[in-house]
C-alpha positions in Angstrom: 31.3 6.2 52.7 34.7 4.5 54.0 35.9 0.9 52.5 34.7 -0.4 55.7 31.1 0.6 55.0 31.1 -0.5 51.6 32.5 -3.7 52.5 29.5 -4.2 54.9 27.4 -3.8 52.0 28.6 -6.7 49.7 25.9 -9.2 51.3 23.1 -6.5 50.3 21.1 -7.8 47.0 20.0 -4.4 46.3 23.6 -2.6 46.6 24.7 -1.5 43.1 27.9 -3.2 43.0 28.3 -3.9 39.2 29.0 -1.7 36.2 27.8 -2.5 33.3 30.7 -4.2 31.5 31.4 -6.7 34.6 27.1 -7.1 34.7 27.5 -8.1 30.9 30.2 -10.4 31.3 28.7 -12.0 34.4 25.6 -13.0 32.0 27.5 -13.6 29.2 25.3 -10.7 27.2 26.3 -7.7 25.9 25.7 -4.4 27.4 23.4 -3.4 24.5 21.1 -6.2 26.1 21.3 -4.5 29.5 20.5 -1.1 27.6 17.4 -2.7 25.9 16.2 -4.4 29.2 16.3 -0.9 30.9 14.6 0.7 27.9 12.1 -1.8 28.3 11.6 -1.2 32.1 12.5 -4.3 33.5 15.2 -3.3 35.3 16.6 0.5 36.3 20.1 0.4 37.1 21.4 3.1 39.7 24.0 5.8 38.3 27.3 6.5 39.8 28.2 10.2 40.4 29.9 9.9 37.1 26.7 8.8 35.5 27.7 5.3 35.0 25.3 2.6 35.1 25.3 0.3 38.2 23.8 -3.1 38.6 22.8 -5.0 41.9 22.6 -8.8 42.2 18.9 -8.7 42.1 19.0 -6.9 39.0 21.4 -9.6 37.3 19.3 -12.2 38.6 16.0 -10.5 36.5 18.5 -9.9 33.7 19.6 -13.6 33.6 16.1 -14.8 33.8 15.6 -12.3 30.8 18.1 -13.6 28.8 16.9 -17.1 29.1 13.7 -16.2 27.4 15.5 -14.5 24.8 18.1 -17.5 24.1 14.9 -19.4 23.7 13.8 -17.1 20.7 10.9 -14.8 22.8 11.8 -11.3 21.8 13.0 -9.1 24.3 10.2 -6.8 24.7 7.6 -10.0 25.5 10.7 -11.5 27.5 10.9 -8.2 29.9 6.6 -8.7 30.1 7.0 -12.5 31.2 9.7 -11.3 33.4 7.5 -8.8 35.2 4.5 -10.9 35.3 6.3 -13.6 36.7 7.5 -11.6 39.8 4.2 -10.2 40.2 2.5 -13.9 40.6 5.5 -14.5 43.0 4.8 -11.4 45.2 1.0 -12.2 45.0 1.2 -16.2 45.8 3.6 -14.5 49.1 0.7 -12.2 49.9 -1.8 -14.8 49.9 0.6 -17.1 51.8 0.6 -14.9 54.5 -3.1 -13.9 54.4 -3.4 -17.6 55.2 -1.2 -18.2 58.1 -2.7 -14.8 59.5 -6.0 -16.0 59.0 -5.1 -19.2 60.6 -3.5 -18.2 63.6 -6.4 -15.9 64.5 -9.0 -18.4 63.7 -11.1 -19.3 66.8 -10.5 -22.9 67.7 -13.3 -25.0 67.5 -14.4 -27.0 70.9 -16.4 -29.8 71.2 
């Protein structure tokens, strides 16, 4: 991959651009927190060729939400479960909205 190829991926929310140290600094948390939410399977960072964890912007947003809950006193395992359920609910709502739009566009129009 050339430098030009890498530069083009900076807008990709799923591109693993951030090291663990940088991700922790951006979130204002510890590397241990990132490891813990990884162990809880909230996020699965990609690994560099050298085996170092790399995080995407999307993963950092999920981690930030988990951190909010933990900062409010929610145990980390529960916070991870809440974030997973919130994500599933959002996806279900998107799917339902698509079905409604599709149903409205394919419904025969009533003529009097």
